[in-house]
Each structure stands twice: as structure tokens, then as C-alpha cells.
C-alpha positions in Angstrom: -63.9 -87.6 -53.1 -64.7 -84.1 -51.9 -64.1 -84.9 -48.2 -60.6 -86.4 -48.6 -57.9 -84.7 -46.6 -54.3 -85.9 -47.3 -52.9 -87.6 -44.2 -56.2 -87.5 -42.4 -58.9 -89.2 -44.7 -57.4 -91.0 -47.6 -58.8 -93.5 -50.1 -56.4 -96.1 -51.4 -57.5 -99.0 -53.5 -61.1 -98.2 -52.6 -60.4 -98.5 -49.0 -60.8 -95.7 -46.4 -57.9 -94.8 -44.2 -58.0 -92.4 -41.2 -54.7 -91.1 -40.0 -52.9 -93.8 -41.9 -54.9 -96.6 -40.4 -57.4 -98.8 -42.3 -60.9 -98.1 -41.1 -61.8 -101.7 -42.0 -59.1 -103.1 -39.9 -59.9 -100.9 -36.9 -63.5 -102.1 -37.0 -62.4 -105.7 -37.3 -59.9 -105.3 -34.4 -61.9 -103.2 -31.9 -65.4 -103.9 -32.9 -68.4 -101.7 -33.9 -70.0 -99.3 -33.3 -66.8 -97.4 -32.8 -65.8 -93.6 -32.7 -62.4 -93.0 -34.3 -60.7 -89.6 -33.9 -57.4 -88.5 -35.5 -55.6 -86.5 -32.8 -53.1 -85.3 -35.4 -56.0 -83.5 -37.3 -57.2 -82.0 -33.9 -53.8 -80.5 -33.4 -53.7 -79.3 -37.0 -57.1 -77.6 -36.8 -56.2 -75.9 -33.6 -53.0 -74.5 -34.9 -54.6 -73.3 -38.2 -57.1 -71.3 -36.2 -54.7 -69.9 -33.7 -52.1 -69.0 -36.1 -54.5 -67.3 -38.5 -55.8 -65.0 -35.7 -52.3 -64.4 -34.5 -51.2 -63.0 -37.9 -53.4 -59.9 -37.5 -54.0 -59.8 -33.8 -51.3 -57.7 -31.9 -52.8 -58.8 -28.5 -52.9 -62.1 -26.8 -54.8 -64.7 -28.5 -56.8 -67.0 -26.3 -58.3 -70.0 -28.1 -60.8 -71.6 -25.8 -61.7 -74.9 -27.2 -65.4 -75.4 -26.7 -65.3 -78.9 -25.0 -69.0 -79.4 -25.2 -68.4 -80.5 -28.8 -66.1 -83.3 -27.8 -64.7 -84.0 -24.4 -62.6 -87.0 -25.1 -59.8 -87.0 -22.4 -57.0 -87.8 -24.9 -58.0 -85.0 -27.3 -58.1 -82.6 -24.2 -54.6 -83.6 -23.4 -53.4 -82.9 -26.9 -55.0 -79.4 -26.8 -53.5 -78.7 -23.5 -50.2 -79.5 -25.0 -50.8 -76.9 -27.7 -51.5 -74.0 -25.2 -55.3 -74.1 -25.6 -57.8 -72.5 -23.2 -61.2 -74.2 -22.4 -64.7 -73.0 -22.7 -66.7 -74.9 -20.2 -70.4 -74.9 -19.8 -70.8 -77.1 -16.7 -68.8 -77.6 -13.5 -68.2 -81.2 -14.7 -66.6 -79.9 -18.0 -64.3 -77.6 -15.9 -63.3 -80.5 -13.6 -62.6 -82.7 -16.5 -60.4 -80.0 -18.2 -58.4 -79.7 -14.9 -58.0 -83.5 -14.8 -56.6 -83.3 -18.4 -53.9 -80.9 -17.2 -55.5 -77.5 -17.8 -54.8 -74.5 -15.3 -58.0 -73.5 -13.8 -57.4 -69.9 -14.6 -57.4 -70.8 -18.3 -60.9 -72.2 -18.1 -63.9 -69.9 -18.6 -67.3 -71.3 -17.4 -70.3 -69.9 -19.3 -73.3 -71.6 -18.0 -77.1 -71.3 -18.6 -79.8 -71.5 -15.9 -77.0 -71.5 -13.4 -77.7 -72.6 -9.9 -75.8 -71.6 -6.7 -74.0 -74.9 -6.5 -72.7 -74.6 -10.0 -71.1 -71.3 -9.0 -69.7 -72.6 -5.8 -68.0 -75.5 -7.8 -66.5 -73.2 -10.4 -65.2 -70.9 -7.6 -63.7 -73.9 -5.9 -62.0 -75.0 -9.0 -60.7 -71.5 -9.4 -62.0 -70.8 -13.0 -63.4 -67.7 -14.6 -67.0 -67.1 -14.9 -69.4 -65.5 -17.4 -72.5 -63.9 -16.0 -75.6 -65.0 -17.9 -78.3 -63.0 -16.1 -79.0 -60.5 -13.6 -80.2 -63.0 -11.1 -76.9 -65.0 -11.4 -75.0 -61.8 -10.5 -77.2 -61.1 -7.5 -76.8 -64.7 -6.2 -73.0 -64.7 -6.9 -72.7 -61.5 -4.9 -74.3 -63.2 -2.0 -71.8 -66.0 -2.2 -68.8 -63.8 -2.4 -69.7 -60.8 -0.2 -67.4 -61.7 2.6 -64.3 -62.0 0.4 -61.7 -59.3 0.9 -60.8 -59.0 -3.0 -62.8 -57.9 -5.9 -64.3 -61.1 -7.4 -63.5 -61.1 -11.2 -66.2 -61.9 -13.6 -67.1 -61.3 -17.3 -70.6 -60.9 -18.7 -72.3 -62.7 -21.5 -74.2 -60.2 -23.5 -77.2 -60.8 -25.9 -77.0 -57.7 -28.2 -80.5 -58.6 -29.5 -79.4 -59.1 -33.1 -80.0 -62.1 -35.1 -77.0 -64.5 -35.3 -75.4 -65.8 -38.4 -75.5 -69.6 -39.0 -76.9 -72.5 -41.1 -79.5 -73.7 -38.5 -81.7 -70.5 -37.9 -83.8 -72.5 -35.3 -80.7 -72.9 -33.2 -78.8 -69.6 -33.4 -77.5 -68.1 -30.2 -78.4 -64.4 -30.1 -81.5 -62.3 -30.9 -84.8 -64.2 -31.5 -85.1 -67.9 -32.4 -87.9 -69.9 -34.0 -88.9 -73.0 -32.1 -91.4 -75.2 -33.8 -92.9 -72.1 -35.5 -93.0 -69.9 -32.5 -90.7 -66.8 -32.4 -89.1 -66.5 -28.9 -86.1 -64.7 -27.4 -82.9 -66.7 -27.1 -82.3 -67.9 -23.5 -78.6 -66.9 -23.6 -77.0 -63.8 -22.0 -78.1 -60.6 -20.4 -80.7 -58.7 -22.5 -79.3 -55.6 -24.1 -81.9 -53.4 -22.2 -80.2 -54.6 -18.9 -76.5 -54.7 -19.8 -75.5 -51.3 -18.4 -77.5 -51.8 -15.4 -75.8 -55.2 -14.7 -72.5 -53.7 -15.2 -73.2 -50.9 -12.8 -74.6 -53.3 -10.2 -71.5 -55.6 -10.6 -69.4 -52.5 -9.8 -71.6 -51.7 -6.7 -71.0 -55.3 -5.5 -67.2 -54.7 -5.7 -66.7 -57.2 -8.6 -64.1 -56.8 -11.2 -65.6 -56.9 -14.7 -62.8 -58.4 -16.6 -64.5 -58.9 -20.1 -67.5 -59.1 -22.2 -68.8 -62.3 -24.1 -70.6 -62.2 -27.4 -71.6 -65.2 -29.2 -73.4 -64.2 -32.5 -74.5 -67.4 -34.5 -72.9 -70.9 -35.1 -71.4 -73.0 -38.0 -70.8 -70.2 -40.4 -69.2 -71.0 -43.8 -70.2 -68.7 -46.4 -69.0 -65.1 -47.3 -72.4 -63.8 -46.6 -72.5 -65.3 -43.1 -69.1 -63.7 -42.3 -70.5 -60.3 -43.5 -73.5 -60.7 -41.3 -71.3 -61.5 -38.3 -68.9 -58.5 -39.0 -71.9 -56.3 -39.1 -73.2 -57.6 -36.0 -69.8 -57.1 -34.4 -70.0 -53.5 -34.7 -73.0 -53.4 -32.3 -71.1 -55.5 -30.0 -68.1 -53.2 -29.9 -70.4 -50.2 -29.2 -71.8 -52.1 -26.1 -68.0 -52.6 -25.1 -67.3 -48.9 -25.4 -70.3 -48.0 -23.3 -69.2 -50.6 -20.7 -65.7 -49.2 -20.4 -67.1 -45.5 -20.0 -69.4 -46.8 -17.2 -66.6 -49.0 -15.4 -63.9 -46.2 -15.6 -61.3 -48.9 -16.5 -60.3 -50.9 -19.5 -61.5 -54.5 -20.1 -59.0 -57.3 -20.0 -60.6 -59.2 -23.1 -63.5 -59.5 -25.5 -64.7 -63.0 -26.1 -66.0 -63.6 -29.6 -67.6 -66.9 -28.9 -67.5 -69.7 -31.4 -68.9 -69.7 -34.9 -66.5 -71.0 -37.5 -68.1 -73.9 -39.4 -67.0 -77.0 -41.3 -68.1 -78.9 -44.4 -70.8 -81.5 -43.9 -71.4 -81.9 -47.6 -69.9 -81.2 -51.0 -71.6 -77.9 -51.7 -70.5 -76.5 -48.4 -67.7 -73.9 -48.7 -64.7 -73.9 -46.5 -64.8 -71.4 -43.7 -63.0 -68.2 -44.8 -60.7 -68.1 -41.9 -58.3 -65.6 -43.3 -61.0 -63.0 -44.0 -62.7 -63.7 -40.5 -59.3 -63.0 -38.8 -58.2 -60.0 -40.8 -61.6 -58.2 -40.7 -62.5 -59.0 -37.1 -59.2 -57.7 -35.8 -59.4 -54.6 -38.1 -62.7 -53.6 -36.5 -61.3 -54.1 -33.0 -58.2 -52.3 -33.9 -60.4 -49.3 -35.0 -62.8 -49.5 -32.1 -60.7 -47.3 -29.7 -60.8 -50.1 -27.0 -57.6 -50.9 -25.3 -57.8 -54.6 -25.0 -54.7 -56.8 -23.8 -56.5 -60.0 -25.2 -59.1 -61.4 -27.6 -60.7 -64.6 -26.8 -62.3 -67.2 -29.2 -64.4 -70.4 -28.6 -64.0 -72.7 -31.6 -65.2 -76.3 -31.0 -66.8 -77.6 -34.1 -63.9 -76.1 -36.2 -61.3 -78.0 -34.2 -63.0 -81.5 -33.7 -65.8 -82.0 -36.2 -63.9 -83.3 -39.2 -61.4 -85.4 -37.0 -64.0 -88.1 -36.3 -65.8 -91.0 -38.0 -68.4 -93.4 -36.6 -67.8 -97.0 -37.8 -70.8 -99.3 -37.9 -71.5 -102.7 -39.4 -74.4 -103.6 -41.8 -76.5 -106.2 -40.1 -79.7 -106.3 -42.0 -81.1 -105.4 -45.4 -84.7 -105.3 -46.6 -87.2 -103.6 -48.9 -90.0 -101.4 -47.8 -92.3 -100.0 -50.4 -89.9 -101.1 -53.1 -87.0 -99.2 -51.4 -83.9 -100.6 -49.7 -83.6 -100.1 -46.0 -80.1 -101.0 -44.6 -80.0 -101.7 -40.9 -76.7 -101.0 -39.0 -75.6 -101.8 -35.4 -76.0 -98.3 -34.1 -78.8 -95.7 -34.0 -79.7 -92.2 -33.4 -78.9 -92.7 -29.7 -75.3 -92.7 -30.9 -75.6 -90.4 -33.8 -78.2 -87.8 -32.7 -77.5 -84.9 -35.1 -79.7 -86.3 -38.0 -82.7 -86.7 -35.8 -82.3 -83.5 -33.8 -81.2 -81.1 -36.5 -82.0 -83.0 -39.7 -78.2 -82.9 -40.2 -76.3 -84.5 -43.1 -73.3 -86.8 -42.7 -71.7 -88.4 -45.6 -71.8 -92.2 -45.4 -69.3 -94.5 -47.3 -68.7 -98.3 -47.3 -65.0 -98.3 -46.1 -63.9 -101.1 -48.4 -65.8 -99.9 -51.4 -65.4 -96.2 -51.3 -64.8 -95.3 -55.0 -67.4 -97.6 -56.4 -70.1 -96.0 -58.5 -73.5 -95.6 -56.9 -76.0 -98.4 -57.8 -79.2 -97.7 -56.0 -81.0 -95.6 -53.5 -80.4 -96.7 -49.8 -81.8 -95.5 -46.6 -79.7 -96.4 -43.5 -81.7 -97.3 -40.3 -80.5 -97.7 -36.8 -81.2 -100.4 -34.3 -83.3 -98.2 -31.9 -87.0 -98.8 -31.5 -88.1 -95.5 -32.9 -89.8 -94.7 -36.3 -87.4 -91.8 -36.9 -84.3 -93.8 -36.4 -82.8 -93.2 -39.9 -79.2 -92.1 -39.8 -79.1 -90.7 -43.3 -81.0 -87.4 -43.5 -81.2 -84.5 -46.0 -81.8 -86.6 -47.9 -82.7 -89.8 -46.2 -82.2 -91.8 -49.3 -78.7 -91.9 -50.5 -77.2 -93.1 -53.9 -74.4 -95.4 -53.1 -73.1 -98.9 -54.0 -75.4 -101.6 -52.8 -74.2 -102.7 -49.2 -73.9 -106.2 -48.2 -74.4 -107.7 -44.7 -71.1 -107.5 -42.8 -69.9 -104.3 -44.5 -68.5 -101.6 -42.5 -69.9 -98.1 -43.1 -68.3 -95.0 -41.9 -70.3 -91.8 -41.0 -68.0 -88.9 -41.6 -67.5 -85.5 -39.7 -68.8 -87.0 -36.4 -66.0 -85.5 -34.1 -68.3 -82.7 -32.8 -71.8 -83.0 -31.1 -72.1 -86.7 -31.7 -70.5 -88.6 -28.8 -71.0 -85.5 -26.7 -74.8 -85.8 -27.3 -75.2 -89.5 -27.0 -78.3 -90.7 -25.4 -77.0 -93.0 -22.6 -79.2 -96.0 -21.8 -82.0 -95.5 -24.2 -83.3 -99.0 -25.3 -80.4 -100.0 -22.8 -77.9 -99.9 -25.7 -74.4 -99.3 -24.3 -72.3 -96.3 -25.1 -69.9 -96.3 -28.2 -66.2 -96.7 -27.3 -63.7 -94.2 -28.6 -60.4 -94.6 -30.2 -57.8 -91.9 -30.8 -55.2 -92.2 -33.5 -52.1 -90.0 -32.9 -48.7 -89.8 -34.7 -50.4 -92.1 -37.3 -51.0 -95.0 -34.8 -53.8 -95.9 -32.4 -52.9 -94.2 -29.2 -51.9 -96.6 -26.4 -54.2 -95.0 -23.8 -57.3 -94.8 -25.8 -56.7 -98.4 -27.2 -56.6 -99.7 -23.7 -59.8 -97.9 -22.8 -61.5 -99.1 -25.9 -60.6 -102.8 -25.2 -61.7 -102.5 -21.6 -64.9 -100.8 -22.6 -65.8 -103.4 -25.3 -65.1 -106.2 -22.9 -67.5 -104.8 -20.5 -70.2 -104.5 -23.1 -69.9 -108.1 -24.2 
């Protein structure tokens, strides 16, 4: 199978194993639906990214895990042990990171539509803050004007260029298309106001530590990397102008996230070595004196670590086509409905069998669009039977994190972490308690 990863996702005797554990046995022991994450794979992905950048980057490399992708406390603890930093997008994420052991100074808050109470909470935590708008800067100045030291900030810049990525409706810089209407992205300070905002920060007595750029998301192809690198040149030009205006060097540049993963067979592996080499070469040649580079991978670290297990509970024909019902829905697996995203689906005790028929997998939510197979909706696979356990793959990012809590009054899905090849004691206890509360 194209998605097999030795030691992480293995098929033995037509049965699926994750982190050495039988997926079928986990479903029978802990119940379904169930999120399963392989903590060993999280650590492996983090190290691969960090080490690849470190080969070429002579500066400090700060890998800020984007915890919006998956904020499972046990995974956060594992990343803390690896020296990870944190990209937080709400005060609640920052608080959860501190509870997982992270030093507040290694947390960078990048909010959107930020209110004063958000900024007060982040300041109380002691974390860094990216400024997303001129209004936010003005309001922060009013909050800190009595402080005797220069308050450190960084600024999120929208360089006004189209981001790279596989979902053009959801890129993060330049213009976006929302249901056919072209609009500017909501993120960051507009390029026309960047220098004015930097000058204003200086006049407020604030210390501008860094600039933040996030040019696209979920890149995989060489063409997307080329687009990112071309856009990076414009971002570095903004950085040189900022240094000239400030009169001092920046502490860091934040490259944002971006590196993608394979959701289907035709997707290429992210060209990490080229990304690391060519990005650092451009920065080396930029003339900027930077002590550190920051990155915000989330999907790259957590996506392929997760599977969602569900049970086949109903089978029927509609218009001559098989519809297979499972005991979860788009409230638990929202990406197919929101983004038309593809997730591979396998029957965990019959993985290698030849496809027999077309099957549409439907959820248990009272919504017409509650099909969990998308792009295409109908999948060629062995004919499932009631009681079979199916696994939706690559669900470690933007799945549990985007769960619709309470819709149809269905309960949240428990999470189990496998670490060192065995179900983690802490998460096992949580799953058992959670499942008991649901029954």
C-alpha cells in the first residue's frame, strides 16, 4: 500500500497495525469512534523537519509546532521534550501549551481579529505576540503605555502575493476566492501599511523583534516550492526595508507553516531537503543579520500520525449504489465536508483484499452532505460487512481540532496515543474514563 510507513502504519496478514498495535484490537478494547495517534511518529516527523533545516541554517532554528492542527496534551508533552516551540492562535492554546510544560517565552501568539482581553491574557502568560493589524498595535500600546521597558512584538505581514498551496480558496496571503468572490485575505498587515506600522511601533516605544510571513499552506510539489521561494524574495525585501527604518537588526524571521503531506497516492512527498537548502541560501544572501529563523509546521508533524477508527453499522442500496453507514460523521471528521478533502479508507482486518465494488461511506449525522468519502465520494474497495472496523487515514491534523462539539448531541471522540509501541498509560486512562462517561 502506498501509505504504509514501516514501524508506523504496517499491514501484516491483511490486518492494519499502527505503531505496532492492531487497529482492530484497539477498536474492540476501547470502542469506536476512536482517534489513535502514534507519538513515535510525531517525534520522528519533528526531528526530520528540525534536522533538515539545521543542516543548512547556521542560526538558531526555532520549530514552532502549530498546535491548531492537533492540541492533544500528550503529543504536546512529547514535542516539549524535543525542544519544540509553539505557534498559538488563541490565549487558550497558549495556556494549554504552558500546562504541557512549555516556557511561555517559547510560545508565539498569532491571533486574528484580536480583542483587548486576548492581548491581556497573552501578556499575563508572558508569551510573544505577532501584531496582525494597525488597530491591534494601537490598542496594545494603550495597554502597555505605563510599562517602563520596551514591549517586544513581532509583526505579521501580508506581502500581497498569492500563496502557494493545494487549496486555492484557503491560501493565507494575497487574494482569496470565497464562493466565487475574490477578496483580500484577512490575515496580516497590508503591504501598503507595513512601514507605517513599524514606524508607529517605534514611536510607541515597542521593540520589533521579528517579522512573520506565511505564504500558502500544504505544499507538496516542486512547482509549489518554486512559487514559495519566489515569494520569499519579496518578503526579504520587506525585511531589509524594516531594518533600515528601525535602525537595528531583527531577532528573527518567521517563515510560517506550509510543508504538506500525502493524502492520496498521486501526492508527492514534500521536498524537505530542497526547501531547507534554498530557503536558507536566500536568507544567507539577503544581507540580513538574523540570530534565528522560525518555522510553524503543524500538518507536517501531526497529520500522518493519526487514524480515525469507526464501525460499520448499516448497509443499504440507494439508486443501485452501496451506501455504508458508520458510527461517526462529519461532526467528527469535518475536512471532507469543509474542503472536499480526501482521506484513504481501509477495512482494518481486510486491508490487502482486491476491490469488489463502489462504496459510499456515510456518517450518522442528520445532514444530507454527511459523506465521509470525498474526491471521489464512491470508493472502490472490498465489500464491507456490518461490524467491520474501518480506518480513515491521515487524520492527525485539522480533524479532532475542528470537531463540532454537540451537533446532533453526539459526543466528542476519545483520543488514544501510542508511544514506544504501546498505548500510553495517560491517554489510555483518559480514553477509558471518557468512554465510560459517554455510555
